[in-house]
N, C-alpha and C positions, 0 to 999 in steps of 0.2 A: 532884501525879500527873496531874491533868488537863492542867496546862500541859505536862509532859513527854510525854504521850501526843500533844498537840496538835502539838508540835514535831516528834516522831518521824514522824507520819502525814504532815506537811508535807514533811519531808526525803524520806521514801518515795516520796511523790507526785511531787516534783521529780526525783528520780532515775529514776523510771519513765517520766515524760513523755517524754524523748527517745527512750527505747526503743520506746514505744508510736507516737510520731510516725514514727520510722524504719521500723516495721513497716507503718504505713498507706501511707508514702511508696513502699515497696517493692512492695506489693500493687497500687497504683494507677499503677505506673510504665507509661508509654506510649511505645511506639516509632512514630516517624514513617516510614512507608514511601512514598517518593517514586516514583511510577509514570507514565511517559510513554509513550504509544501513539498511533497513528493517530487521526485524527478519525472519530467514529462508528463505532468498531471495538469496541464493548463493549455489551451490552444495557443500556439505560438505565431498563428497566421501564416501569411505567405503561401496561401493555396493557389493550385493551378487554376486557370480560367475554367477548366472543364470539370472542377470539384463543386460547382455551384449546386446546393441543394434546393431544388424548386418544389416547395410544398405549396399546397393550396392556400395555406395561411400565410404565405409569403416566402421569398428567397432568403437563403442564408448562405453567406460567404465570408470566410475569414481572411480578409486582407492583411490586416495588423494583428499583433498580438494582443491577447485579451487584456494584459496589462496596460498597454498603451491606450486602448480603447477606453478602459475604465478611467485612466488619468484625464483623458481628453473629456469625457463625459462630465466627471465629477467637477473639474476646473471650470466647466462651462456652467455649472448648476449651482454650486455652493459659494458662500461668501468668503471662503479662504481656498487656498490652493492645496493640492497634495502631490507628493513625490512618493512613488512606490518603490522601495528596495526590496526586490524579489529574489530569493534564494531557496536552494533545495536541500533536501536530506535524503539518505538512501533507506534508513530503516527507523522504526519508532525509538529504538535504542540510540541510534545516532543523534537524533533530536534531543532526547532526554540527557544525553552526555553534554551536549552543547549548553544546554540551560543549566546543567550542574556546574559547567565550568564558567558561568557567567555571561554567556551571549544572551543578549535581549532582543525579543521579538514581540511585536504587537499581536499578530493574528498568525496562528499555525493550524496545520490539518493533520492531527495524529489519528490513529485507528482507536476503536471503541476501548480496548483494555488500557491505552496510554491515557485516553480522556479520564477513565475511572482513577487511574494513578494520580494525575494531576488534580482531580477534584479532591481526592483523599488527602493531598498535600496542600489543598487550598490554595492552588496557584492561578486558578481561572477565574476571570472577571465575568460577572453575569451580563447577558444581554439586556439593554436598557428597555423600559416599557415601550418606548416609541418604536422599537423594532418589531413589536407585535400589533401596533395600531392598525386599523383597517384603512389603509390609503394605497393609491396606485404604485407607490414606490417600494413598498415592503413585498417585493417579489417572493422572498422565501416564505413568509407566512401566507401568502396567497396561493402559491403553487406547489408546496412541499407535499409529497404523496400522503394520503391519509395513512397508508400503512406504515410509512416511515415516521410520521408524526406519533402515531400510536406507540411504536416501539420506543422512541426517544422518552415518551411521557412514562412508559412503563419503567424504564431504567433510570429515571430522574435527571435526565441529561438536557431535557427540552429548554431550560432557561439558560444553559451554559454552553451548548453546542448546537450548530446548524449542520446537519448532514450534507455532505458534498457528494459522495460516491458510495456505493454499496454493492455486495454481491455475495457470491458463495465460493466454495473450493471444491474441486473435483479433478477429474482425470481427462486431459486432452489425448486422444488416441487414433490410431489409424486403423479404420475398420477393416481394410483390405489385408492388414497383416494379423489383427486380432479379431478372427471371425466369430469366436465364442464371446458374446457380450456379458456372459456371466463373470468372465475374467476381469471386466472393467466395471463391474457392478459392486467391487468390494474393494477396501483398501488393503486387503491381503495380496493384492497383486504386487505391492512393493517388496514383499519378502517370498514371493512364488518363484521357485527355482526355474520354472518353465520359461521366465522372462529374465533371466540373469542377465546382467549388463544391458538391458533393453529398456529399463524404466528409470526415471529420475524422481527425486525427492527435493523438497525445499530445504535450503541450507540456512534454516532458522529453527530455534528450539520450539517456538510456539506452534508453528504448522506441523512440524514433524511430531511433536508430541500429541497433538490432537489426533492426527491420522494413526498413531500407534494406540491411543486410548480406543479408537474406533475398532482396531483389530482385537484388542484385549477384550473388549465388551461387545464384540460382533453378535454373538448369539442372542444375548438379551435384547440389543438394540433392534436387530431385525425381527424379533418376535413382537416388537410393538411395545412402547412405554410412553408415559406420559411426558409432558414438557418439562416438569420438575425433576422427574427422574433421569430423563435425558441429559438435562443440563448437570445433574450431580455426577453422572458417570463420566461426562466429558469435561468436566473441570475438577476432577479428583485429583488432589495433590497430596493424598496420604503417602507416607514413607514406603510402604509396601507397593503402592501403585507406581511410585517414581522407580522403585528398583525393578518391577516388571517391565516398565517402559524402557528402561536401560537395556534389559536383555533383549527386547523385541527390535530395539532400533540398531543394536549391534548386528543382529541377524539381517535387517535392512541394509545396513552398511555393507555387508558382504554381498549383497545380491544387486544393488541398483548400480546404474552406469556411472552416476554422479550426484552429489548434493550440489544443488545450483540455486542461483537467485535469479539470474536473467538469461543464462546460456541455453536453458531449457527450450526457449522460443525458437532459436535457430535450430537446435538439434531435432526439433519435432518437424520443422519444415524441411530440413535437408534429409531426413530419414535416418539420423544416427541412432535414434530411440523410437519405440513404438508407443509408449504411454509416458505422459509427463504430468506430475502432481502440479496443479496449476490454480491460480485466482481466475475467477470467471472472467474478468476484463482483460487479462493477458490471454485467455483461452480465445476470446473474439479476436484479438489481435493475431494470434497465431493461425486461426482458420481463414482470416483475411488474407494474411500473408501467403499462405498455401495456394489460395485462389489467384492472387496476384502474380505468383511465380509461374504460372502457365502450366501448373501441375494438374494432372488429371485425377489425382488422389484428393478426395474430399476428407478432412480431419473433422472429428466429432468431440463432443464434450459429454462426459458422463458424471453423475453425482452418485457415488456409492449408496447402496441400499441401507448402510448402517447409520449414515448421518453426513451432514456437512457442515462446515463452520459458516455461519452467517455474520458477515462483518460490515462495519460502517466506519468511514472516514469522515471527520467532522471539523468545521472551522470553530476554533475556540480563541478567545482573547485572553492574554496573559496579564495578569496584575502587574507583574515587574515592568512589562513594556508599556501598557496603557498608562499606569502610574497616576490614575485619576484625571487624566487629561481629557476633556470632554471632547475636543476636536479631533483627538487621535481615535476615541471610540466611535465617533460619528463617522469617520473616514473607514474605519475597520467594519462597521456594520453595512456601510454603503457598498463596500467591496463585496461582501457577502451577497447582498441583494442584488448587485449587478451580475454576479455569477450566476444568480438564481433566476435571472430573467429567462423565460423559456427559450428564446432564440440562442442565448448564450450557453444554455444548458445543452442544446443540441450541437453547438459548435464544439464544446468540449467533449461531449460523447463522441462525436465523429472523429475528432482528433486523437483521443487516447484510448478509446474501446471499451471504456468502463460505463457504468450505468449511473446516471444522475439520479439524485433523490427528488429531482423536480417532475411534476406530473404536468398536467395542463394539455390544452388541445393541440398546441403546436408539437410537443414532445409526441403525443400519440400520433399525429400526422407523419412524423419523422419515422415512427416504427412502421406504419403502413407503407411509406415510402421505401423503406428498407427491406421489409419482410412479408409485405402483402403478396398473396399468391398471384402468379401470372396467369393470364386467360388460358394458356395452353397446358397449365398443371393438370395432370391425370386425375389426381385426387387431393382434395382439400381438407383442412382440419380446422375446427374452429378453436382458437386459442385464447383462453379467458384471461384478460389482464385487468378485470375489474377491481380485484383486490389492491392493486397498485394505483390505478387511475382514478378510481371511485366510479359511481354510476355503473351503467352496463357498457363494458369495453371489450367486445369479442373480436378479435382479429382473424380474418380468414388467411389462413397460412398454407403452405404446400406441405402436404402430409408426408412427402418424402423426406422432409428435413428433421423427421422426428422418429424415435424408436420408442415403441410402446410394450408395456408389460400389462396385458389386458387392456383396461381403459386408462390405465396410468401412463403419463409420458415420463420416461425415466432417462432418456438420452435425447441429444439433439445438436443442432448446429447454433449459429449466433443467436437467434432469437431466445432459445432454450437458456443459453448462457446468460444473456443479459436480463432476461425476466423469467425466472424458474416458475414452473407451475405450482399449484398449491400443495401437490403431494411431495414436492421437494422442500417447500417451505416448512411442511408438518414434520420433517426430520431434521431440520436446522437447529443449530444451537449458536448462541453468542458465547465467545470464549472470554472469561472473566480475567481479571488481573490476578496474577499469582500471589500477590501480597507478600507475606513474611516467608512464603515458600520459594520465592524466587532464587535465592542463594543455592538452595538444594537442587532445584531443577536445572539451573545453570551448571552446577557442578556434574550433574548427571550428564549433561550435554558434552561437557569437556570430556568425560570418560568415554563418550561415544565417539566423538570427532578426533580426539588425540589418543596417544598410546596409554593404554591403561595396565599397569603391572600385574594387576589381578588377572588378567587374561593370559598372561604369558607362562608357559609350562614350567615346572621346577627345573627339568632338564635343560631348557633353553637358557634359564637363568644361571644355572651352574656352568654351562659351558661358556657363557658370556663373562661370568665372573672369573673363570680359569684363564681365559684370553686376556683380559684386563690385567689380571695378576701377573701373567708372563710379561706383558709389555711394561708393567711398572717394575719388575725385576730387571730386565734389560736396561732400561733407563737408568736405574740406580747403579747397575754395574759399570754402564758406560760412564756415568758421572764420576764414580769412584776411581776408575782407571784414569780418566781425564786429569782428575785432581792430582793424583800420584805423579802423572807425568809433567805437569806444569810446575810442581814442587820439587822435582828431581834436580839435584845440583852435582855435576860431575866431579870427580876427584881432582885435586891439583895435578897439574901436568897433563891432563886431558883437555884443559880449557882451550877454546878456539883461539887462534893467534889473531892479532890485530892486522898482520901482514897480508 
């Protein structure tokens, strides 16, 4: 009987074991979410104790990285686990090249024109209907700015992309060195010989091309044009326009201190340059750094009168990465929603200096905490943020932080850079994908950044050719004489003795 029971229990255990292991495997299942975004574009945590943001709506503090916080939150809430593999890219083109070479990501954060390109190539996975359902966890749909939402709907991105950060382009400048504000109110400062070797321009073809078109079409733009015409002028890729842009960019090249991607930030803070073509988020960073460097100089941000590039970075899911896997898509959408929670939006804004697409009371409280006028302010100014936050949102700010042209605010410090006023929005343009003109524009950029034989005078070419000719002849003569020498055989009787 004991033997029978022993065998029975063994058989029962053997049958149950696979079921138990299967159950353990299912509960411990982990989905790997591959996320790729810009460098230094998410809160990495490790804040100092003195960095607590104490808002009326609650304290905010970045102890851990945002990725770690998301992983902990997700794994405590969902019936499967997630592991985030987070990596970064330096430019949109860098990301696109990686994708072209076969790298696979589930969730990426390119800029507007790259979103357009990926959409045209049918590489983007639509957000699921549940992402837009009315519930407490859909933070993006609940809190995205009405202004941003409207823009994404207008461009047809709303079902494919969730905006992360946005902003403008302009000029960071030192007002103590550039007293004439008219000089920083135009893109022409980039080619102005009065500022030779004292200004910088971005080392990428899109930003450089945009500013150049602002110079070429400056008079018409400043005279006032409708949105359609402004977009037409600043997205012009006609061959004649590309040729004009090349000529102007070569003038700019001779004038600027450098073409730069990141060095302009330190060059402005240390005073190597007086003005720096910059993205609004990095402009905020530069102004903050100048203040934290115990410098008495306040740096400002100006948007040229001609135009500004209104840009957006957005989270998109890639078909090749998601691959129809519902759990991956759930994790990707949860990641976007976690970053869109207002307290996390504030954390990211504080950490990187850029402006989140998320509105909501807590984000507005953060603006007041940062930029609300102190009681001792000599003069205050009502800064209207209603277009972004919705409702009536008018912040009382220190008037000393803004420069005005009549009633219009055209220059300012951090608040101006983060949330441009309506008159700046009115002269903004989204730069579109270059499409089938990309090759020609890239060739133009190569001509500007590299040696272009067309720009070398015939005299220089002639002298260079003559020098090369002399060198070639000398080498040939040397080789000929050397060949005669090694083939020379002395006459018999003159041979060297073995002794």
